[in-house]
C-alpha positions in Angstrom: 82.0 295.2 112.2 79.6 294.3 114.9 77.1 292.0 113.1 78.1 289.0 111.0 74.9 289.6 108.8 74.1 293.3 109.0 70.7 294.5 107.8 69.1 297.8 107.1 66.8 299.1 109.8 63.2 299.5 108.8 62.2 303.2 108.9 59.1 303.7 111.0 57.1 306.9 110.8 56.2 308.6 114.1 52.6 307.9 113.0 53.0 304.3 114.1 53.6 305.5 117.7 51.5 308.7 117.9 48.2 310.0 116.6 49.2 312.9 114.4 47.1 315.7 113.1 49.5 316.7 110.3 53.0 316.0 109.1 54.4 319.3 107.8 57.7 318.2 106.4 59.6 314.9 105.9 63.2 315.0 105.0 65.7 312.3 104.5 69.3 313.1 105.2 72.3 311.0 104.1 75.8 311.9 105.1 79.2 310.3 104.9 81.4 310.4 108.0 85.1 310.0 108.5 85.7 309.2 112.1 88.9 309.0 114.0 89.9 307.8 117.5 88.7 308.6 120.2 85.4 309.7 118.5 84.9 306.1 117.2 85.2 304.7 120.6 83.0 307.4 122.2 80.2 306.7 119.7 80.5 302.9 120.1 80.2 303.2 123.9 76.9 305.1 123.5 75.2 302.2 121.7 73.6 299.1 123.0 75.9 297.1 120.7 78.8 297.8 123.0 77.2 295.6 125.7 75.9 293.0 123.3 78.9 292.5 121.0 81.3 289.7 121.8 84.6 290.7 123.4 86.7 290.3 120.2 84.4 292.6 118.3 84.4 295.2 121.1 88.2 295.1 121.1 88.4 295.4 117.3 86.3 298.6 117.4 88.0 300.0 120.4 91.4 299.7 118.6 90.3 301.4 115.4 92.2 304.5 114.4 89.9 305.6 111.5 86.5 304.6 110.2 84.5 305.7 107.1 80.7 305.2 107.2 77.4 306.3 105.9 74.6 307.6 108.1 71.0 308.1 107.1 68.3 309.9 109.0 64.6 310.6 108.4 63.3 313.8 110.0 59.6 314.4 110.4 58.3 317.8 111.5 54.9 317.4 113.2 52.3 320.1 113.5 48.9 320.6 114.9 
């Protein structure tokens, strides 16, 4: 709803930013979310996209009553 041509973010390991001694566990988590107002608006306001999106896109999201989406996370547990 924000970008005209959305793309998937490249997943970067924490190893690209830090020198690690060992990664103990890597887990990928995928969940489906069903959001309703005002949670949609609260979530949108916490992102940098709120400030970058054109006014018509901001208004469209701020007026949503319901939104279904998928979220994906990569969790790395780092040890010494």
